[in-house]
C-alpha positions, 0 to 999 in steps of 0.5 A, a space after each residue: 816663373 809662369 806656370 801652366 795650371 791644369 784643372 783638378 777637382 777641389 775637395 768638397 762636402 756635401 751641403 746637406 751634411 754639414 748644415 745639421 752639424 752647423 745648426 747642431 753648433 748654432 743651437 749649443 751656442 744659443 743655449 749657452 747665451 741666450 737661454 741663461 740670460 733669459 731665464 735667470 739672468 746670469 751672464 753668458 758663457 764667455 766661450 759661448 760669444 766667442 763661438 758666435 764669430 766662428 759661426 759666421 765663420 763657418 757660414 761662409 764656407 757654403 756654396 751653391 752652384 747652378 747647372 753649367 756653372 763651376 767655383 775656382 778655389 784658392 787657398 792663401 794664393 795657392 790653387 787649391 781646385 774646383 769644382 764643376 758640380 751643381 748643388 749645395 756644398 761646404 767647403 774650407 772657409 779660408 777658400 777664396 771662391 770665384 765662379 766660372 760660367 761654362 754655358 756657351 758664350 756668343 761674340 759678335 765681332 766687329 766689322 773689320 775692314 781687311 784686304 783680301 788675297 787680291 789686296 781688294 778692301 773689304 768689310 768682314 764680321 763673325 759670330 764666335 760661340 765660345 765656352 770654358 772648358 778648363 776653369 784653372 787656365 781661364 781663371 789664371 793663365 790670362 788676365 781675362 779670357 773675355 777679352 782674350 777670346 774677343 782679341 784673338 777672334 778678331 785676329 783669326 778673321 783678319 788672318 782668314 779673310 787676307 789668305 783668301 779671294 772676295 770671289 775666288 781666284 781664277 778658278 773659283 777657289 779659295 773664295 769667302 763668299 762662295 766657300 763658307 762651310 771652309 771659312 768656318 772651319 778655318 776660322 774655328 783651327 785658328 782661333 782654337 789654336 790660340 785660346 787653348 792657352 786659355 782654356 777655351 773651347 771654339 764650338 762654332 765660328 761662321 761669318 756673318 756680314 762680308 761685303 766690299 768696302 764701300 770706296 770700291 763696292 760700286 766698281 766691284 758691282 759694276 764688274 760682277 754685272 759685267 761678268 754676268 752679262 758676258 756669261 749669259 751672251 756666252 750661253 745665248 750665242 752658243 744656243 744660236 749658233 747651234 741652232 742655225 746650224 741644225 736649220 741649215 742642215 734640215 733645210 738642206 736635208 728636207 730639201 726645201 730650198 738649194 743655197 748657194 754660198 752668197 745665200 748661205 751667209 745672208 741667212 746665216 746673218 739673218 738668223 744670228 740677228 735675230 736669235 742674238 739681238 735684243 730687238 725683236 725682228 722685223 721682217 722685210 720681203 724682198 719685191 722683184 720689179 719686172 
């Protein structure tokens, strides 16, 4: 039966208290073994000789941890607790100790080919920043928490990318390219939901690469260019119509010219041609021949 373990503190002793006791014991062993042989040539006591392996065994209990580093203790197959403080300690020599880094880790997901919500193939990759917050779960609930977070991150990237449009829907909503903050929040929530089992905390997740797949990149580029051209033309036409309207109103209001319908049509046509056309205007003078 599988049991999800919760992290708890291990029982330890300060190494600075245990070290003098060990040195005192080691001095006693040396006095009982080396000194008799060196001074009187007598045989050392059997008990003193047997104490040498004990000293070596007790020495195994000393442990040094750096900042943001933890040690997980196992006592004959049973979880005995975790030590998260940095410093010099002494623990039960029977404990099997495994070190776990509590520092932040960077994970670059491979570039994945995914279909967005519209079915267009896109390439997407992400940068994930994570760390261990529960050493017991990270050690015992998954086989390898490094591989676990990598697999869950790839799955989350696929899930988020396939649920949104590359450039947004018809109203520009749910865009992968234009709404990176919302995409980052969705990535964090999705990855965290799966990685909580392994005692991992997702600190940051963001898109690092986003592009159309090579097979449609050219077509989509032309589509974007066409959309930009249409938008620019629409703005130009709107401006030109406003200018022509304003020009006609001022001409008639100030009495510069009096135009009938046919002349008004010709003037509007000429003005729009000049304002909207891409080539420079070529003036033409009308000459009356008697």
